[in-house]
Each structure stands twice: as structure tokens, then as C-alpha cells.
RODO-2510 file (C-alpha; in nm, 4 decimals, decimal comma):
residues 147
     n   res          X          Y          Z
     1     m     9,8655     6,7275    15,3035
     2     s    10,1316     6,8656    15,5702
     3     r    10,4231     6,9515    15,4749
     4     a    10,5565     6,6168    15,6626
     5     s    10,3495     6,3510    15,4704
     6     i    10,4652     6,5033    15,1247
     7     e    10,8500     6,4071    15,2916
     8     y    10,7173     6,0535    15,4137
     9     f    10,6128     6,0052    15,0381
    10     f    10,9290     6,1348    14,8763
    11     d    11,1458     5,9294    15,1233
    12     n    10,9217     5,6152    15,0730
    13     p    10,8346     5,6792    14,7413
    14     d    10,6682     5,2684    14,7527
    15     a    10,4410     5,4309    15,0475
    16     q    10,0312     5,3211    14,9872
    17     i     9,9027     5,6368    14,9110
    18     p     9,5556     5,6344    15,1176
    19     g     9,2078     5,7869    14,9471
    20     e     9,0519     6,1546    15,0407
    21     w     8,9270     6,2500    15,3636
    22     p     8,5293     6,2812    15,3964
    23     a     8,4567     6,6465    15,4101
    24     r     8,1319     6,5276    15,6435
    25     t     8,2445     6,3495    15,9820
    26     d     7,9588     6,3245    16,1625
    27     t     7,7488     5,9946    15,8858
    28     v     7,8291     5,6450    15,9004
    29     s     8,0615     5,6340    15,6132
    30     a     8,3152     5,8686    15,8253
    31     e     8,2325     5,6141    16,1183
    32     f     8,3137     5,3272    15,8616
    33     l     8,6409     5,4653    15,7161
    34     a     8,7316     5,5769    16,1044
    35     a     8,6768     5,1804    16,2268
    36     l     8,9155     5,0976    15,9551
    37     l     9,1463     5,3154    16,0302
    38     e     9,2062     5,1864    16,3714
    39     g     9,2688     4,8332    16,2682
    40     e     8,8818     4,6946    16,2938
    41     k     8,8028     4,4278    16,0438
    42     v     8,4437     4,5365    15,9695
    43     t     8,2118     4,2863    15,7775
    44     d     7,8784     4,3478    15,6976
    45     l     7,7170     4,1433    16,0280
    46     d     7,8064     4,4594    16,2462
    47     p     7,5037     4,6689    16,3455
    48     r     7,6457     5,0045    16,3582
    49     f     7,6803     5,0290    15,9767
    50     a     7,3342     4,8047    15,9063
    51     q     7,1921     5,1177    15,8225
    52     p     6,7601     5,0075    15,6295
    53     t     6,8957     5,2383    15,3771
    54     k     7,2670     5,1437    15,3654
    55     s     7,5091     4,8433    15,3303
    56     a     7,8673     4,8294    15,4692
    57     a     7,9183     4,6981    15,0979
    58     s     7,7644     5,0631    14,9492
    59     i     7,9308     5,2284    15,2070
    60     v     8,2637     5,0399    15,1532
    61     r     8,1974     5,1378    14,7282
    62     h     8,1272     5,5302    14,8595
    63     l     8,4667     5,5300    15,0548
    64     n     8,6305     5,4034    14,6881
    65     y     8,4494     5,5675    14,4613
    66     r     8,4154     5,8935    14,5825
    67     y     8,7608     5,8995    14,7678
    68     g     8,9987     5,6825    14,6497
    69     w     8,9909     5,4685    15,0039
    70     r     9,0705     5,0827    14,8508
    71     i     8,9710     4,8473    15,1222
    72     q     8,9522     4,5591    15,0791
    73     s     8,7279     4,2592    15,1489
    74     s     8,7349     3,9208    15,1989
    75     k     8,4047     3,5805    15,2318
    76     f     8,3234     3,4458    15,5617
    77     a     8,1091     3,1638    15,6231
    78     y     7,8751     3,1734    15,9779
    79     c     7,5691     2,9900    16,1316
    80     t     7,2327     3,1886    16,1534
    81     d     6,9784     3,2464    16,4292
    82     d     6,8312     2,9598    16,2681
    83     g     7,0593     2,7358    16,1763
    84     r     7,1305     2,8338    15,8263
    85     l     7,4053     2,8405    15,6419
    86     a     7,5287     3,2553    15,5049
    87     f     7,7670     3,4236    15,3753
    88     a     7,8713     3,6924    15,4652
    89     k     8,2232     4,0342    15,3766
    90     k     8,4468     4,1176    15,6011
    91     y     8,7245     4,4298    15,5142
    92     c     8,9959     4,6466    15,6180
    93     l     9,2285     4,8712    15,5006
    94     l     9,6352     4,7364    15,4567
    95     p     9,8223     4,8481    15,7332
    96     g    10,0769     5,0697    15,4546
    97     v     9,7600     5,2469    15,3873
    98     i     9,6772     5,2988    15,7763
    99     k    10,0399     5,3933    15,8165
   100     s    10,0131     5,6044    15,5968
   101     a     9,6958     5,7850    15,6380
   102     y     9,8112     5,8675    15,9843
   103     v    10,1715     6,0526    15,8474
   104     c     9,8117     6,2551    15,7230
   105     d     9,6325     6,3290    16,0385
   106     a     9,4038     6,0347    16,0635
   107     e     9,4283     6,1118    16,4014
   108     e     9,3086     6,3923    16,4375
   109     w     9,0670     6,3808    16,0924
   110     i     8,9241     6,0140    16,3349
   111     d     8,9311     6,2871    16,6536
   112     g     8,6743     6,4505    16,4612
   113     v     8,4446     6,1831    16,3888
   114     r     8,4386     6,0852    16,7447
   115     t     8,3463     6,4101    16,8871
   116     a     8,1249     6,4741    16,5756
   117     g     7,9212     6,1178    16,7361
   118     k     7,9117     6,2153    17,0543
   119     i     7,7536     6,5833    16,9595
   120     r     7,4655     6,3642    16,7306
   121     l     7,5045     6,1158    17,0883
   122     a     7,4133     6,3578    17,2770
   123     s     7,0790     6,5064    17,0258
   124     a     6,9753     6,0995    17,0340
   125     r     6,6610     6,1762    17,3123
   126     r     6,5054     6,4682    17,1073
   127     v     6,4901     6,2611    16,8100
   128     e     6,3929     6,0175    16,9614
   129     a     6,1277     6,2885    17,1012
   130     q     6,0217     6,3682    16,7521
   131     a     5,9732     5,9476    16,6350
   132     n     5,7623     5,9612    16,9352
   133     i     5,5626     6,2457    16,7491
   134     i     5,6049     6,1647    16,4318
   135     n     5,4714     5,7809    16,5080
   136     a     5,1657     5,8651    16,7552
   137     w     5,0394     6,1248    16,4199
   138     y     5,0796     5,8161    16,2001
   139     e     4,9081     5,5850    16,4418
   140     r     4,6676     5,8720    16,4797
   141     g     4,6304     5,8793    16,0528
   142     a     4,5317     5,5295    16,0462
   143     q     4,2914     5,4990    16,2866
   144     g     4,0914     5,7580    16,1028
   145     a     4,1485     5,6070    15,7434
   146     t     3,8649     5,3963    15,5470
   147     t     3,9387     5,1644    15,3791
***
């Protein structure tokens, strides 16, 4: 925490203290937090954060328990593609938390997250080629398998 941010909290005792910055900026959790810090309301349905092994709710729990971010949630109803009524959650940070986070160098941290995302995206072709090789290997193995 910088000297300016310490002074901010001394001058504003009612200010909401943000959580800690995740050390790794190349994760889904970091992308999620960066979106919230930029004022987005992220939902369970957001495809950017819909991972096979992680849900938005698990990211929120992780950011809360591991890093101390108090992320707000609220339910909403929506119509599914096949016409059913379903419910999901949307997540956000309170404006006071966002303001305090920016006092504590959120802009610099978000820039790091965006840079890590660009680096990851630049290597996407290599990863896609690796996935194709692995899938071809699996398919060859499946063709040779006996039941």
C-alpha cells in the first residue's frame, strides 16, 4: 500500500477497504476481479468466466476467502434458449470499494491483468495446435482400442 493510500484511509475512516491483489494476473479470477473493478456487473452466464472447472460463484468464493474481496450478488430471472424460466446471479463491487481500490493502485494491477491476457491470447495458436495434436493422438488410440 502506498503512502498516498494510507493517508487516504486515515483521512476517510469510513472508507471501505478493498481486498488484496491476486499475485497471478493471468488467471480467470484476476480477469473476473478486473472486470468488477472496472464497474462491470458480471453474471453466472458470462461466457468469459464460464470454465469447465470453475463457475462464477466459485471465483467469487475464492476472491472472498483468499483475498478478502467483498463481492455483492443478486439474483435475476431469465428465459433459457429452450423457453424455460431460470435464475442466475449477477456480481458487482460497491462503488466505495472500487474507489478505495483505485486509491490502492487498481489501475496498475488491471493493466497487468490486461497485459497478461494479451500475452495469453498471443500464444493461443500454439495451444490450439497442441490441443489438435493431443486430440489426434486420442482418436488414433480410440480407433485401435478393443472392447
